[in-house]
C-alpha positions in Angstrom: 89.3 47.7 7.1 87.7 46.2 10.5 87.6 42.0 9.9 84.8 42.0 12.4 82.5 44.4 9.7 83.8 42.1 6.9 83.1 38.9 8.5 79.2 40.5 9.5 79.1 41.5 5.6 79.8 37.7 4.6 75.5 36.8 5.6 74.4 39.5 3.3 76.4 38.5 0.3 75.0 34.9 0.9 71.3 36.2 0.6 71.9 38.5 -1.7 73.8 35.4 -4.2 70.8 33.0 -3.6 68.2 35.8 -4.4 69.8 35.7 -7.0 69.4 32.3 -8.1 65.6 32.0 -7.1 64.8 34.8 -9.4 66.5 32.7 -11.9 65.2 29.7 -11.6 61.1 30.9 -11.2 61.9 33.2 -14.3 63.1 29.5 -15.8 60.2 27.9 -14.5 57.7 30.6 -15.6 59.2 31.0 -19.3 58.4 26.7 -19.1 55.0 27.2 -17.6 54.2 29.4 -20.8 55.5 27.1 -23.5 53.5 24.3 -22.1 50.3 26.3 -22.0 51.6 27.3 -25.9 52.7 23.8 -26.6 48.9 22.9 -25.1 46.5 25.4 -27.0 48.3 24.2 -30.0 47.2 20.7 -29.5 43.9 21.9 -28.7 43.8 23.4 -32.3 44.4 21.4 -33.9 42.2 18.8 -32.5 39.5 21.2 -32.7 40.2 21.2 -36.7 40.6 17.2 -37.4 37.0 17.2 -35.6 35.6 19.8 -37.7 37.8 17.8 -41.4 35.7 14.4 -39.5 31.7 16.3 -39.8 32.0 18.5 -42.9 31.7 16.7 -45.7 34.7 16.8 -48.2 34.3 18.2 -51.3 32.7 16.4 -54.6 32.5 18.1 -57.6 29.9 16.3 -59.5 27.8 16.9 -56.3 28.6 20.2 -55.7 27.8 20.9 -59.4 24.4 19.2 -59.0 23.3 21.1 -55.3 23.9 24.4 -57.8 22.0 23.3 -60.5 19.0 22.4 -58.3 19.8 25.2 -56.0 19.1 27.9 -58.9 16.9 26.6 -61.3 19.1 25.6 -64.3 17.5 26.1 -67.9 16.0 22.3 -67.7 14.7 22.2 -64.5 12.8 25.0 -65.0 11.1 23.4 -68.2 11.2 20.1 -65.6 8.7 22.4 -63.0 6.4 24.2 -66.2 5.8 21.0 -67.3 4.8 18.9 -63.7 3.9 21.7 -60.9 0.1 21.4 -62.3 -0.3 17.9 -62.1 1.6 16.7 -59.3 -0.1 19.9 -57.4 -1.3 18.4 -53.4 -5.1 18.6 -53.1 -6.3 20.9 -50.8 -6.6 20.0 -47.1 -10.2 18.9 -46.7 -9.8 17.1 -43.3 -13.3 16.4 -40.9 -12.7 17.6 -38.1 -13.0 15.0 -35.1 -16.6 14.5 -34.0 -16.5 14.8 -29.9 -16.8 12.5 -27.5 -19.9 11.3 -26.5 -20.6 12.1 -22.8 -21.3 8.1 -21.8 -18.2 7.1 -23.7 -16.4 3.9 -21.8 -12.7 4.0 -22.3 -13.4 0.2 -20.8 -16.4 -1.0 -19.4 -16.9 0.9 -16.2 -14.7 3.0 -16.5 -16.0 6.4 -18.7 -14.0 8.7 -20.5 -12.9 11.9 -19.0 -14.1 15.6 -20.7 -11.7 16.6 -23.3 -12.6 20.2 -22.6 -12.5 20.0 -18.4 -11.2 16.3 -17.5 -11.4 17.5 -13.8 -14.2 19.3 -13.0 -15.3 20.5 -9.5 -17.2 18.1 -7.5 -20.5 19.0 -7.5 -21.8 19.5 -3.4 -24.3 17.1 -2.4 -27.6 18.7 -1.0 -28.5 18.0 2.1 -30.6 15.2 2.2 -32.2 13.1 5.0 -30.1 9.5 6.5 -32.1 6.7 4.9 -30.4 3.9 6.0 -27.6 3.7 9.2 -24.5 0.6 9.0 -23.1 -0.1 12.3 -19.4 -1.0 12.2 -17.8 -3.1 15.3 -14.7 -3.3 16.8 -14.1 -6.4 15.3 -13.5 -5.4 12.3 -11.8 -2.1 12.8 -8.6 -3.5 14.1 -5.7 -1.4 14.6 -7.4 1.7 13.6 -8.7 4.5 15.5 -12.7 5.0 15.6 -12.0 8.7 14.4 -10.1 7.7 11.4 -12.7 4.6 10.6 -15.4 6.9 10.1 -13.7 9.6 8.0 -12.4 6.3 6.0 -15.9 5.4 5.7 -17.5 9.5 4.5 -16.3 8.9 0.9 -18.3 5.9 0.5 -21.3 7.2 2.3 -20.9 10.7 -0.2 -19.9 8.2 -3.5 -23.3 5.7 -2.3 -25.9 9.1 -2.1 -24.1 10.8 -5.4 -25.2 7.3 -7.4 -27.9 5.8 -6.0 -29.6 8.7 -3.8 -29.5 7.0 -0.7 -28.2 9.0 2.0 -26.4 6.3 4.6 -24.5 7.0 8.3 -21.9 5.7 9.8 -22.2 3.7 13.3 -19.6 2.6 16.3 -20.4 -0.4 17.9 -18.2 -1.7 20.4 -20.0 -4.8 21.9 -21.6 -7.8 19.9 -24.9 -6.8 22.3 -25.1 -3.8 20.7 -25.3 -4.6 16.8 -27.9 -7.5 18.0 -30.5 -4.9 19.9 -29.7 -2.5 16.8 -30.0 -4.8 14.1 -33.4 -6.1 16.3 -35.0 -2.8 17.0 -34.1 -1.2 13.6 -32.0 1.2 14.8 -29.5 0.4 12.1 -30.1 -2.3 9.0 -26.4 -2.5 8.2 -23.7 -3.9 10.3 -20.0 -5.3 9.2 -18.1 -7.2 11.9 -15.7 -10.5 12.3 -17.6 -13.3 11.1 -17.2 -14.7 14.9 -19.7 -11.3 16.1 -21.6 -12.7 12.6 -21.9 -16.0 13.9 -22.9 -15.3 17.8 -25.4 -12.6 16.5 -26.8 -15.0 14.6 -27.3 -17.4 17.6 -28.6 -15.3 19.5 -31.5 -14.5 17.0 -32.2 -17.4 16.0 -34.0 -18.0 19.4 -36.8 -15.8 17.3 -38.3 -17.9 14.8 -39.5 -15.2 13.0 -36.4 -13.1 12.3 -32.3 -14.0 11.5 -29.3 -12.5 9.5 -28.8 -13.0 6.5 -25.0 -12.5 5.4 -24.7 -10.3 2.5 -20.9 -9.7 1.3 -17.6 -11.0 3.1 -14.4 -9.2 2.4 -10.8 -10.6 0.7 -7.6 -9.0 1.7 -5.1 -7.0 0.5 -2.3 -9.2 1.2 -1.8 -13.1 1.0 1.4 -15.0 1.7 2.2 -17.9 -0.6 3.9 -19.7 2.2 2.7 -23.6 1.4 0.7 -24.1 4.7 -1.5 -21.9 3.8 -1.8 -22.6 0.3 -4.4 -25.8 0.5 -6.4 -24.5 3.9 -10.3 -23.8 2.9 -11.7 -20.5 2.7 -10.9 -17.0 1.9 -6.6 -16.5 0.9 -5.2 -14.1 3.4 -7.8 -14.9 6.2 -5.7 -16.9 8.3 -3.5 -16.2 11.5 -0.2 -17.2 12.1 2.1 -17.4 15.5 5.7 -16.5 13.8 8.9 -16.3 15.5 12.2 -15.5 13.7 14.0 -18.1 11.3 16.9 -18.1 13.6 15.0 -18.5 17.0 15.9 -22.5 18.6 11.9 -21.8 18.9 10.5 -24.8 16.7 6.6 -25.7 18.2 4.5 -24.8 20.4 5.4 -26.2 23.9 8.8 -25.1 23.4 7.2 -21.3 23.6 6.4 -21.8 27.3 8.2 -19.4 29.6 8.5 -17.3 26.2 7.9 -13.6 25.4 4.6 -12.8 23.1 3.8 -9.8 20.9 -0.3 -9.4 19.6 -1.6 -6.2 18.5 -4.1 -4.3 20.7 -8.3 -4.4 19.0 -6.9 -7.2 16.5 -8.7 -9.9 19.3 -10.7 -12.4 17.7 -8.6 -13.9 15.0 -5.4 -14.2 17.8 -7.6 -14.6 20.4 -9.8 -17.5 19.0 -6.6 -19.0 17.3 -4.2 -19.0 20.9 -7.1 -20.6 22.6 -7.2 -23.4 20.3 -3.4 -23.5 20.8 -3.2 -23.6 24.8 -6.2 -25.9 24.7 -4.4 -28.3 22.9 -1.7 -28.5 24.6 -3.6 -28.8 27.3 -2.9 -26.2 29.5 -4.8 -25.2 32.6 -7.0 -21.7 31.6 -5.8 -20.3 35.1 -2.0 -20.7 34.9 -0.1 -18.7 32.4 2.0 -20.1 29.6 3.9 -17.3 27.9 6.0 -15.0 30.0 5.3 -11.7 29.1 2.5 -10.3 26.6 2.8 -6.9 25.2 0.3 -4.9 23.0 1.5 -3.0 20.0 -0.1 -0.1 18.5 0.5 -2.1 14.6 0.5 -5.3 13.6 3.7 -4.8 11.6 5.4 -3.7 15.0 4.9 -7.3 17.0 6.3 -8.6 13.6 9.6 -6.3 13.7 9.5 -6.4 17.5 10.5 -10.0 17.3 13.4 -9.3 14.6 14.7 -7.0 16.8 14.7 -9.3 19.5 12.5 -7.2 22.0 10.3 -10.0 22.0 10.3 -14.3 21.1 7.5 -14.5 18.8 4.0 -13.1 18.0 0.8 -13.7 17.1 -0.5 -11.4 13.7 -3.0 -11.5 10.4 -1.6 -13.5 7.6 -1.9 -10.1 5.7 0.6 -8.2 7.9 3.2 -10.8 7.4 2.3 -10.8 3.3 2.6 -7.4 3.1 6.0 -7.3 5.4 7.5 -10.1 3.1 5.9 -7.8 -0.1 7.5 -4.7 0.9 10.7 -4.8 2.6 11.4 -9.0 1.8 11.3 -10.1 5.1 10.2 -13.5 4.5 13.0 -15.4 5.1 13.9 -13.7 8.1 10.7 -15.6 10.0 9.3 -18.2 11.0 5.8 -19.7 11.1 4.9 -22.1 14.2 1.6 -22.5 13.8 -1.6 -21.2 11.2 -4.8 -20.8 12.0 -7.7 -21.7 9.4 -8.6 -19.1 7.5 -11.9 -17.0 9.6 -10.2 -14.3 10.1 -13.2 -12.5 7.5 -15.4 -9.9 7.5 -18.6 -9.9 6.9 -21.9 -7.3 5.7 -25.2 -9.1 6.9 -28.5 -7.7 7.9 -31.5 -9.1 9.7 -35.0 -10.0 8.4 -36.7 -7.4 10.3 -35.3 -4.3 8.3 -35.9 -5.8 4.9 -39.6 -5.0 4.4 -38.4 -1.2 4.9 -35.3 -1.1 3.9 -34.7 -4.1 1.2 -34.5 -1.4 -1.9 -31.7 0.6 0.2 -29.4 -2.8 1.5 -29.4 -3.9 -2.3 -27.6 -1.0 -3.6 -25.2 -0.7 -0.5 -24.9 -4.4 -1.0 -24.2 -3.9 -4.6 -22.1 -0.3 -4.1 -19.3 -2.1 -1.8 -19.0 -4.9 -4.7 -18.4 -2.1 -7.5 -16.1 -0.5 -5.1 -13.0 -0.9 -6.9 -14.0 0.8 -9.8 -13.9 4.7 -8.3 -10.9 6.8 -6.9 -12.9 7.1 -3.3 -13.5 3.5 -3.6 -9.4 3.2 -4.1 -9.2 5.0 -1.0 -11.9 3.4 1.3 -10.7 0.0 0.4 -6.4 0.8 0.6 -7.1 2.0 4.0 -8.9 -1.0 5.4 -6.2 -3.1 3.7 -8.6 -4.4 1.3 -9.0 -5.9 -1.7 -11.8 -6.4 -2.6 -15.3 -6.9 -1.5 -17.3 -10.2 -2.5 -21.3 -10.4 -2.7 -21.8 -14.3 -0.1 -23.4 -16.8 -2.1 -25.2 -18.8 -0.1 -24.7 -22.7 -0.2 -22.0 -22.7 -2.7 -19.5 -25.5 -2.6 -16.9 -23.2 -1.5 -18.7 -21.5 2.0 -16.2 -18.7 3.3 -18.0 -18.8 6.4 -17.6 -22.5 7.0 -13.9 -22.2 8.7 -15.4 -19.6 10.8 -18.2 -22.1 12.1 -16.1 -25.1 12.6 -14.1 -22.7 15.3 -17.2 -20.9 16.6 -16.6 -23.4 19.7 -13.0 -22.1 20.1 -14.4 -18.3 19.8 -16.7 -19.2 22.9 -14.6 -20.2 24.6 -11.9 -17.0 24.1 -15.3 -14.9 25.2 -16.2 -16.8 28.0 -13.5 -18.6 29.3 -10.8 -16.7 28.4 -7.1 -17.9 29.3 -5.6 -15.8 32.0 -2.9 -15.3 29.4 -5.1 -13.6 27.1 -7.5 -11.8 29.2 -5.5 -8.7 28.7 -6.7 -8.6 24.8 -10.5 -8.4 26.0 -9.1 -5.5 28.5 -10.4 -2.1 27.5 -7.7 -0.5 29.7 -4.7 -2.8 29.1 -1.6 -0.2 28.6 -0.7 -0.5 25.1 3.0 -0.2 23.4 2.4 3.0 21.4 5.6 2.9 20.1 5.8 2.1 16.1 8.8 2.2 13.4 8.9 4.8 10.5 10.5 2.2 8.6 12.7 -1.2 9.3 16.0 0.3 10.3 14.7 1.9 12.3 16.7 1.0 16.1 
């Protein structure tokens, strides 16, 4: 044999040996796996039997005999059945049918019960009706809403008033207090809703006519109010202050420290912040023609002005108290904000009319006032209140000790200064063409 052939056959021999060893090992593993599976199955069966034994009642001879005797009814039980069945026979079912719910039944005062056969009937369309009362809505009360949004939100209230009182109204929008004045004295509008400073201005103008004058009918309680100490002792309705706020981590601790700082103000919400800042600048003896703040930016919504402060985009924000309270309620941001200054409670909206409108529209005016006072009792009214962030409308009581308009009367001179001698910093608030930053935050965590 050639030794070279023998050398080449050695690797084949080793390969065969390794293959046999691998097969033997795999066979052993397979048998081991089968044994493990069998033992696991056996353990599962034992566990199942044990569980069944735990829930299966154990046989008790006496109990089992009594169960069989009761089931098959032996002679003694049959005798008892014959004696007792007639005397223990249940009475016939004769419960009367519950009476129908009356049409005017109330769950609570002012809330009628739903018809159990048709709880959600189709709304009956309103028949066409001539407009009997015009209500003017001033831009000073619209705040950050758009005109189309205001008209859409007021429509449910108009329909509700026609459905319940047969009074058809229409909403007219005013941009300037001059339009309120002429609309009332000329009879084009019978009611007006505006900021309290617009009301006081129109009242001053109408006071020049001894035969005429304005009459406040109702005022608005905001939907949110803070629990801060600096606002608790102030006279007037809760939630109607204006706040100058900074971040709690900032180094600003006074109005004077904000000289040259960046300020953010909500656009269109002009009277509250404008009057308050005018008063602060006057107290600081700041010249009207000299800028105090470094930059002033107008924001689409009040909450965006506050969030800009927390994100470091601006140094301070001047917003209504309701915005600060809402951000605390929704996001818990109160601890991250610090109040530099707080205004009196004069950021109030008022419903009023003029004396010349009473002779021909007294009924419509009274019904509209009553409708506003009970607005929250109906779903359509709750929708209107929620849209404008209103908790409730209150009837105005003249001569009351806690006059809600008193803080505004005391600050009326500051309003005239803001309107007629506007500081250069605040002219942007009265400029209808001023640029507005429309970027808004969908949630607090947005960049």
